[in-house]
VEXMARMI-425016 format. One record per residue (C-alpha): residue number from 1; y, x negated, z negated. Coordinates in steps of 0.5 Angstrom, whole numbers. Each point is the difference from the previous one (the first is absolute). Example, Ala and Ser with C-alpha at 12.3 -4.5 7.8 and 13.67 -1.06 7.14 Angstrom:
// VEXMARMI-425016
[1 [-9 -25 -16]]
[2 [7 -2 2]]
END
This chain:
// VEXMARMI-425016
[1 [13 3 40]]
[2 [7 -1 2]]
[3 [1 -5 5]]
[4 [0 -7 -1]]
[5 [-1 -7 4]]
[6 [-7 -4 -1]]
[7 [1 -7 3]]
[8 [-6 -2 4]]
[9 [-1 -4 6]]
[10 [-6 0 5]]
[11 [-7 0 -3]]
[12 [3 2 -7]]
[13 [-4 5 -4]]
[14 [3 7 -3]]
[15 [-3 2 -6]]
[16 [-1 8 0]]
[17 [-2 4 -6]]
[18 [-1 7 -2]]
[19 [-2 3 -7]]
[20 [-5 5 -3]]
[21 [2 1 -7]]
[22 [-4 4 -5]]
[23 [4 2 -6]]
[24 [-4 4 -5]]
[25 [4 6 -2]]
[26 [1 1 -8]]
[27 [-3 7 -1]]
[28 [-4 2 -6]]
[29 [-6 2 4]]
[30 [-4 -2 6]]
[31 [2 3 7]]
[32 [-5 4 1]]
[33 [-3 1 -7]]
[34 [1 1 -7]]
[35 [-2 -7 -2]]
[36 [5 -5 -4]]
[37 [4 -5 4]]
[38 [1 -4 -6]]
[39 [-4 -7 -1]]
[40 [-7 1 -3]]
[41 [-3 -4 -5]]
[42 [-7 0 3]]
[43 [-2 0 8]]
[44 [-1 6 3]]
[45 [2 4 -6]]
[46 [6 4 3]]
[47 [-5 4 6]]
[48 [-2 7 2]]
[49 [-4 3 5]]
[50 [6 0 5]]
[51 [2 -7 -1]]
[52 [-7 -2 1]]
[53 [-1 4 6]]
[54 [-6 4 -2]]
[55 [-3 5 4]]
[56 [4 7 -1]]
[57 [6 -3 -4]]
[58 [7 3 3]]
[59 [6 -4 0]]
[60 [7 4 -3]]
[61 [6 -4 2]]
[62 [5 -2 -5]]
[63 [7 3 0]]
[64 [3 -6 -3]]
[65 [-2 -5 5]]
[66 [3 4 5]]
[67 [6 1 -4]]
[68 [0 -8 0]]
[69 [-1 -1 7]]
[70 [6 5 2]]
[71 [4 -4 -5]]
[72 [-2 -7 4]]
[73 [2 4 7]]
[74 [7 2 -2]]
[75 [1 -7 -3]]
[76 [-2 -4 6]]
[77 [4 6 4]]
[78 [-7 2 4]]
[79 [-1 6 4]]
[80 [-4 5 -5]]
[81 [-4 5 5]]
[82 [0 7 -2]]
[83 [-8 0 0]]
[84 [-5 -6 -1]]
[85 [-7 -1 -1]]
[86 [-6 -4 -2]]
[87 [-5 -4 4]]
[88 [-7 -4 -1]]
[89 [0 -7 1]]
[90 [-7 -2 1]]
[91 [-3 -7 -2]]
[92 [-5 -2 -5]]
[93 [2 -5 -5]]
[94 [-3 -1 -7]]
[95 [6 3 -4]]
[96 [1 6 4]]
[97 [-6 5 -3]]
[98 [1 5 6]]
[99 [0 -5 5]]
[100 [7 3 3]]
[101 [7 0 -3]]
[102 [4 6 0]]
[103 [7 -2 3]]
[104 [5 2 5]]
[105 [-1 -1 7]]
[106 [5 2 6]]
[107 [4 5 -5]]
[108 [2 -4 -6]]
[109 [5 2 -5]]
[110 [5 -5 2]]
[111 [2 -3 6]]
[112 [6 -4 4]]
[113 [3 -3 -7]]
[114 [4 -6 -1]]
[115 [1 -5 -6]]
[116 [6 -5 0]]
[117 [-1 -7 -3]]
[118 [4 -6 -1]]
[119 [-3 -7 2]]
[120 [4 -6 -1]]
[121 [7 4 0]]
[122 [-2 4 6]]
[123 [-1 8 0]]
[124 [-6 2 5]]
[125 [-3 7 0]]
[126 [-8 0 1]]
[127 [-3 6 3]]
[128 [-5 4 -4]]
[129 [-4 4 6]]
[130 [-4 4 -5]]
[131 [-2 1 -7]]
[132 [-6 4 -2]]
[133 [-4 3 -6]]
[134 [-7 -2 -1]]
[135 [-5 -2 -6]]
[136 [-1 -7 -2]]
[137 [-8 -3 0]]
[138 [-3 -3 -6]]
[139 [1 -7 -2]]
[140 [-5 -6 1]]
[141 [-2 -5 -5]]
[142 [-3 -7 4]]
[143 [-4 -3 -5]]
[144 [-2 -8 0]]
[145 [1 -5 5]]
[146 [7 -1 -1]]
[147 [1 8 0]]
[148 [2 0 7]]
[149 [-1 5 5]]
[150 [-4 -5 5]]
[151 [-3 -4 -6]]
[152 [-2 5 -6]]
[153 [-7 1 -2]]
[154 [0 7 0]]
[155 [5 6 -1]]
[156 [2 5 -5]]
[157 [3 7 2]]
[158 [5 4 -5]]
[159 [1 7 3]]
[160 [6 1 -6]]
[161 [5 -1 6]]
[162 [-3 4 5]]
[163 [4 6 1]]
[164 [7 -3 -3]]
[165 [5 3 5]]
[166 [3 -5 5]]
[167 [6 0 4]]
[168 [-1 -5 6]]
[169 [6 -2 3]]
[170 [0 -3 7]]
[171 [5 -4 3]]
[172 [2 -2 7]]
[173 [-1 -7 2]]
[174 [7 -2 -2]]
[175 [-1 -6 -4]]
[176 [1 -7 3]]
[177 [-2 -4 -6]]
[178 [-4 0 -7]]
[179 [7 0 -4]]
[180 [2 7 3]]
[181 [-6 3 -2]]
[182 [1 -2 -7]]
[183 [7 2 0]]
[184 [-3 7 3]]
[185 [-5 1 -6]]
[186 [5 -2 -5]]
[187 [5 6 3]]
[188 [-6 5 1]]
[189 [-2 -2 -7]]
[190 [7 2 -3]]
[191 [0 6 4]]
[192 [-6 3 -3]]
[193 [1 -2 -7]]
[194 [7 4 0]]
[195 [-4 6 3]]
[196 [-4 0 -6]]
[197 [-7 0 5]]
[198 [-2 -7 -2]]
[199 [-2 -5 -5]]
[200 [1 -7 2]]
[201 [-4 -3 -6]]
[202 [-6 4 1]]
[203 [-6 -5 3]]
[204 [-1 2 7]]
[205 [6 5 1]]
[206 [2 -4 6]]
[207 [-4 -3 5]]
[208 [2 -2 7]]
[209 [-4 -1 7]]
[210 [4 -4 5]]
[211 [-1 -1 7]]
[212 [3 -6 3]]
[213 [0 -3 7]]
[214 [3 -6 4]]
[215 [4 2 6]]
[216 [2 -5 5]]
[217 [8 -1 1]]
[218 [0 1 7]]
[219 [-4 7 0]]
[220 [7 2 -4]]
[221 [6 2 4]]
[222 [6 0 -4]]
[223 [0 1 -8]]
[224 [-6 -2 -3]]
[225 [0 7 -4]]
[226 [-1 4 6]]
[227 [-7 -2 2]]
[228 [-3 4 6]]
[229 [-6 5 -1]]
[230 [-4 -5 5]]
[231 [1 -6 -4]]
[232 [-2 3 -6]]
[233 [-6 3 3]]
[234 [-2 -7 3]]
[235 [0 -4 -6]]
[236 [-6 0 -4]]
[237 [2 1 -8]]
[238 [-3 -1 -6]]
[239 [0 5 -6]]
[240 [1 -3 -7]]
[241 [-3 4 -5]]
[242 [0 -1 -8]]
[243 [7 -1 -1]]
[244 [2 2 -7]]
[245 [7 -3 -1]]
[246 [7 -1 3]]
[247 [-1 -8 -1]]
[248 [-7 1 3]]
[249 [2 3 6]]
[250 [5 -5 2]]
[251 [-6 -6 -2]]
[252 [-5 4 4]]
[253 [4 1 6]]
[254 [3 -7 0]]
[255 [-7 -3 0]]
[256 [-2 5 6]]
[257 [6 -2 4]]
[258 [-2 -7 -1]]
[259 [-7 1 2]]
[260 [1 4 6]]
[261 [5 -5 2]]
[262 [-4 -6 -1]]
[263 [-6 4 4]]
[264 [5 1 6]]
[265 [2 -7 0]]
[266 [-7 -2 1]]
[267 [-1 5 5]]
[268 [-5 4 -4]]
[269 [0 8 1]]
[270 [2 4 -6]]
[271 [-5 5 -2]]
[272 [2 7 -1]]
[273 [-3 1 -7]]
[274 [1 2 -7]]
[275 [1 -6 -5]]
[276 [-1 0 -8]]
[277 [6 -3 -4]]
[278 [-3 -5 -5]]
[279 [5 -1 -5]]
[280 [-4 -5 -4]]
[281 [0 -5 6]]
[282 [6 2 4]]
[283 [-4 2 6]]
[284 [-2 5 5]]
[285 [-7 1 1]]
[286 [-3 4 6]]
[287 [-3 7 -2]]
[288 [-2 4 6]]
[289 [2 1 7]]
[290 [6 5 0]]
[291 [-2 7 0]]
[292 [4 5 6]]
[293 [3 7 -2]]
[294 [-6 3 4]]
[295 [-5 -4 -5]]
[296 [2 5 -5]]
[297 [-2 7 3]]
[298 [6 3 -3]]
[299 [-1 8 0]]
[300 [4 5 -5]]
[301 [-2 1 -7]]
[302 [-4 7 0]]
[303 [1 1 -7]]
[304 [7 -1 -1]]
[305 [5 5 4]]
[306 [6 -2 3]]
[307 [6 -1 -5]]
[308 [7 3 1]]
[309 [5 -4 -3]]
[310 [6 3 4]]
[311 [3 3 -7]]
[312 [-2 -6 -4]]
[313 [5 -4 4]]
[314 [6 4 -2]]
[315 [-2 1 -8]]
[316 [-2 -8 -1]]
[317 [6 -4 -2]]
[318 [0 -8 0]]
[319 [5 -4 -5]]
[320 [5 -6 2]]
[321 [-4 -5 3]]
[322 [1 -8 -1]]
[323 [4 -1 6]]
[324 [5 5 -1]]
[325 [0 -2 -8]]
[326 [1 -7 2]]
[327 [6 2 4]]
[328 [3 4 -5]]
[329 [-1 -5 -5]]
[330 [4 -5 4]]
[331 [6 5 1]]
[332 [0 4 -7]]
[333 [-1 -6 -4]]
[334 [2 -6 4]]
[335 [-6 -4 0]]
[336 [-2 -5 5]]
[337 [-6 2 5]]
[338 [-5 -5 -4]]
[339 [2 3 -6]]
[340 [-1 7 2]]
[341 [-6 -2 4]]
[342 [-3 -2 -7]]
[343 [2 5 -4]]
[344 [-3 6 5]]
[345 [-7 -4 1]]
[346 [-3 5 -5]]
[347 [3 7 -2]]
[348 [-1 -1 -7]]
[349 [4 -6 0]]
[350 [6 3 4]]
[351 [0 6 -4]]
[352 [0 -4 -7]]
[353 [6 -4 4]]
[354 [4 6 2]]
[355 [-1 2 -7]]
[356 [3 -6 -3]]
[357 [5 -1 5]]
[358 [3 7 -1]]
[359 [2 -2 -7]]
[360 [2 -8 0]]
[361 [2 -4 5]]
[362 [-4 0 7]]
[363 [0 -7 1]]
[364 [-2 -2 -8]]
[365 [-6 6 1]]
[366 [-2 -3 7]]
[367 [-1 -7 -3]]
[368 [-4 2 -6]]
[369 [-4 5 4]]
[370 [-1 -4 6]]
[371 [0 -7 -3]]
[372 [-1 0 -7]]
[373 [-5 5 -1]]
[374 [-4 0 7]]
[375 [0 -8 -1]]
[376 [-3 0 -7]]
[377 [-5 5 3]]
[378 [-2 -3 6]]
[379 [-1 -7 -4]]
[380 [-5 4 -4]]
[381 [-3 3 6]]
[382 [2 7 -2]]
[383 [2 6 3]]
[384 [6 4 -3]]
[385 [-5 6 0]]
[386 [-3 -4 -6]]
[387 [6 1 -4]]
[388 [3 6 2]]
[389 [-1 3 -7]]
[390 [5 -5 -3]]
[391 [5 0 5]]
[392 [5 4 -5]]
[393 [-1 -7 -4]]
[394 [2 -4 6]]
[395 [6 5 1]]
[396 [2 -1 -8]]
[397 [0 -8 2]]
[398 [4 1 6]]
[399 [5 4 -5]]
[400 [0 -6 -5]]
[401 [2 -5 6]]
[402 [5 5 3]]
[403 [3 1 -7]]
[404 [0 -8 -2]]
[405 [-4 1 -6]]
[406 [-4 -5 2]]
[407 [0 -6 6]]
[408 [-3 1 7]]
[409 [-4 -6 -2]]
[410 [-3 2 -6]]
[411 [-1 7 3]]
[412 [-4 -3 5]]
[413 [-4 -6 -3]]
[414 [-1 3 -7]]
[415 [0 7 0]]
[416 [-2 2 7]]
[417 [-6 -5 0]]
[418 [-1 2 -8]]
[419 [-1 7 2]]
[420 [-5 -1 6]]
[421 [-4 -5 -4]]
[422 [0 3 -7]]
[423 [1 8 2]]
[424 [6 0 -5]]
[425 [7 4 1]]
[426 [6 -4 1]]
[427 [4 2 -6]]
[428 [-6 -3 -4]]
[429 [0 -6 4]]
[430 [8 -1 -1]]
[431 [-1 1 -7]]
[432 [-6 -4 -2]]
[433 [3 -6 4]]
[434 [7 1 -2]]
[435 [3 1 7]]
[436 [6 4 -2]]
[437 [7 -2 3]]
[438 [3 -5 -4]]
[439 [7 1 -3]]
[440 [6 -4 3]]
[441 [1 -4 -7]]
[442 [-7 -3 1]]
[443 [0 -1 7]]
[444 [7 -4 -1]]
[445 [-3 -4 -6]]
[446 [-6 -2 5]]
[447 [5 -2 5]]
[448 [4 -5 -5]]
[449 [-7 -3 -2]]
[450 [-2 -1 7]]
[451 [6 -4 1]]
[452 [0 -4 -6]]
[453 [-7 -2 1]]
[454 [0 -2 7]]
[455 [7 -4 1]]
[456 [-3 -3 6]]
[457 [-1 6 4]]
[458 [7 2 -2]]
[459 [2 -6 3]]
[460 [-4 2 7]]
[461 [3 7 0]]
[462 [7 -3 -1]]
[463 [-2 -5 6]]
[464 [-1 6 4]]
[465 [-8 0 0]]
[466 [-2 7 0]]
[467 [-7 -2 -2]]
[468 [2 -2 -7]]
[469 [3 7 -1]]
[470 [-7 3 2]]
[471 [-3 -4 -6]]
[472 [5 2 -5]]
[473 [-1 7 2]]
[474 [-8 -1 -1]]
[475 [2 -3 -7]]
[476 [4 6 -2]]
[477 [-5 5 2]]
[478 [-6 -4 -4]]
[479 [5 0 -6]]
[480 [1 8 1]]
[481 [-8 1 1]]
[482 [2 2 8]]
[483 [4 6 -2]]
[484 [7 -2 2]]
[485 [2 2 7]]
[486 [0 -7 4]]
[487 [6 2 4]]
[488 [4 1 -6]]
[489 [-3 -6 -3]]
[490 [3 -4 6]]
[491 [7 3 -1]]
[492 [0 -2 -7]]
[493 [-2 -7 1]]
[494 [5 -1 5]]
[495 [5 3 -4]]
[496 [-1 -5 -6]]
[497 [-1 -6 5]]
[498 [6 1 4]]
[499 [4 2 -7]]
END
């Protein structure tokens, strides 16, 4: 990461975190067979002899998964070798029907990459040591006893997920706080969605294993980002598994950070182990002692030949990524960093904003897309993908505001909310609620009536009370059904009162 100073005194502990991020790739079929990757209605429905590991069944590599891996490699500026190969990682677990996982070991498809993140206004670069292809295991459902892995009465196995293509992205131990981890996962998710290789809304599409150590400050020389190999190897670390969200990662690691600090302060040793994040209880629980690399007995996968990817590197292109788009939005449309970040957080949002901003005022477009539309969707707990087939209607609503056919207040509070609540189009709501622009004569008459009906407020305005003018504006807006422009009403009221 970029250098930064971490203040610490003698005896202070420095948090060191590295991640293994497992990303399900968006392909129609599994990585080594033709079974669909779409969620099934019933357990163990999308399975075949290959993904069940039955004797004699042979894997065939999914070309789409390799293309996605190359796109990811380009996006993180990784080295993509001329040739790569697959290995068998051997271990027994109920959700792994073959008793081994087809993965990549010492010849990954991507290595030595990086991803820039922003934390509290500071830009930092996280090193990505490797990213490799592998198959997903099945999934376990713990039943009874509260449903926890350590308390369930029994466990059911569903092999529908077995064989779904995974990209495992392994970072260097570059993180010094759970907040940095959350920022990294958010940026990584944005990049993957822009590449079109990942669906964040699919259940279990991103899962995180995090390794956390607490290292005494006196063992670190200079900047706390540069921790030597000896200090890292000497520190016992815990691996926290079963993290499935950005927020969950921050919470799990904050808990584990506190747990280890408390143990060290009480003179207890930190066990090198794998721990399970129990989200319902907000704690980590011990699962098993942590395996070492030698325990997996890696060897080459005999049923898959080496994979030549040399030509693919030149043929496969990637789109403009979120970071580049944020910078362009600030320069081209004059947006603030905050607005640009909000508008580029989802590709669908950025595409829609840019479509509107090319025709209307960019600031108006930013307000309506980032604040009004996304604000209403967030309030309802809905993503923009849920209304992507109605964005043309939202665009027409923005046009009504830009052309001053309706007020911004009515557009937001009546039309937009009515569109989302009832499914009506903007024109129907404007007509039904009689929200069309009020003619100048009607507004003038409403101004005169408000002044005549509220002499005390008029006197307050003449005495310099700005609050009173707002009261009168409200009276006029009520008389016109909210269809008058508040700014114009304010001007007319002052003109009448001041004579």
